[in-house]
C-alpha positions in Angstrom: 0.8 -0.1 -10.1 3.5 -1.8 -8.1 5.8 -1.9 -11.2 5.5 1.8 -11.6 6.1 2.5 -8.0 9.2 0.2 -8.1 10.6 2.0 -11.1 9.9 5.3 -9.4 11.7 4.1 -6.3 14.8 3.0 -8.3 14.9 6.2 -10.4 14.5 8.4 -7.3 17.2 6.5 -5.5 19.6 6.9 -8.4 18.7 10.6 -8.8 19.1 11.3 -5.1 22.4 9.3 -5.1 23.8 11.4 -7.9 22.6 14.6 -6.1 24.3 13.5 -2.9 27.6 12.7 -4.7 27.5 16.1 -6.5 26.7 17.9 -3.3 29.6 16.0 -1.5 32.1 17.0 -4.2 30.9 20.7 -4.2 31.1 20.7 -0.4 34.6 19.1 -0.5 36.0 21.6 -2.9 34.3 24.7 -1.5 35.3 24.1 2.2 38.3 21.8 1.7 37.0 19.3 4.2 37.4 15.5 3.8 34.8 13.4 5.6 35.5 10.3 3.5 36.3 8.3 6.6 32.7 8.7 7.7 30.7 9.3 4.5 31.7 7.8 1.1 29.9 7.4 -2.3 29.1 3.8 -1.5 27.3 4.6 1.7 25.5 7.6 0.0 24.2 5.4 -2.9 23.1 2.6 -0.6 21.3 4.8 1.8 19.5 6.7 -1.0 18.4 3.6 -2.7 17.2 1.9 0.5 15.3 5.1 1.5 13.6 5.3 -1.9 12.7 1.6 -2.0 11.3 1.8 1.5 9.4 4.9 0.4 8.0 3.0 -2.5 6.8 0.2 -0.3 5.3 2.7 2.2 3.6 4.5 -0.7 2.1 1.3 -2.0 0.6 0.4 1.3 -0.6 3.9 2.3 -2.3 4.3 -1.1 -4.0 0.9 -0.5 -5.2 1.8 3.0 -6.1 5.5 2.7 -7.3 5.5 -1.0 -8.1 9.1 -1.8 -6.1 10.7 1.0 -3.2 8.3 0.4 -1.1 10.8 -1.5 -1.3 13.5 1.2 -0.8 11.0 4.0 2.3 9.6 2.3 3.8 13.0 1.6 3.3 14.0 5.2 4.8 10.7 6.5 7.8 10.9 4.2 8.6 14.5 5.0 8.2 13.8 8.8 10.5 10.8 8.5 13.1 12.8 6.6 13.0 15.5 9.3 13.3 12.8 12.0 16.3 11.2 10.3 18.4 14.3 10.8 18.9 13.1 14.4 21.2 10.3 13.1 24.3 12.4 12.3 24.4 13.7 15.8 25.2 10.1 17.0 28.1 9.6 14.6 31.5 9.4 16.2 33.7 11.8 14.3 37.4 10.9 14.3 39.6 13.3 16.2 42.0 13.8 13.3 39.4 15.3 11.0 39.8 19.0 10.3 36.8 21.2 11.0 34.4 18.5 12.4 31.7 21.1 12.9 31.2 21.2 9.1 30.2 17.5 9.0 26.6 18.4 9.9 26.3 20.9 7.1 27.3 18.1 4.7 25.1 15.3 5.8 21.9 16.9 7.1 20.8 18.3 3.7 21.5 14.9 2.2 18.7 13.5 4.4 16.1 15.4 2.3 17.5 14.4 -1.1 15.5 11.1 -1.3 12.2 12.9 -0.4 12.8 15.7 -2.9 13.8 13.3 -5.6 10.8 11.1 -5.0 8.4 14.1 -5.0 10.0 15.5 -8.1 9.9 12.3 -10.2 6.6 11.0 -9.0 4.5 12.8 -11.5 6.6 11.3 -14.4 5.8 7.8 -13.3 2.4 7.9 -11.6 -0.5 9.8 -13.1 -3.4 10.4 -10.7 
């Protein structure tokens, strides 16, 4: 079971990383804003992979502890943590020389939900219940 969860975590991390990079590029070309001093592909990939690997670990232990209700408990916890994580961008110091700094939040806040959406979308491919 742990092997399937690990493969799901890596796959969801890669999928959400690609989604973040595509979203970043679309946002950049649509609004002509450059936040590469704050957010770059390397940071997006690492955050998505770490979030999905932590989610996999959390899923493994919640399924072990809550048995039949584990899936529902995990989904609730993962979504709540995703919502809670949107506080982080408000603590980022945005450099003064960046054009349209108010657009930064529209870029990064949706990205906080990409790991959860990727995990939930790919879960049924890896884990049959």
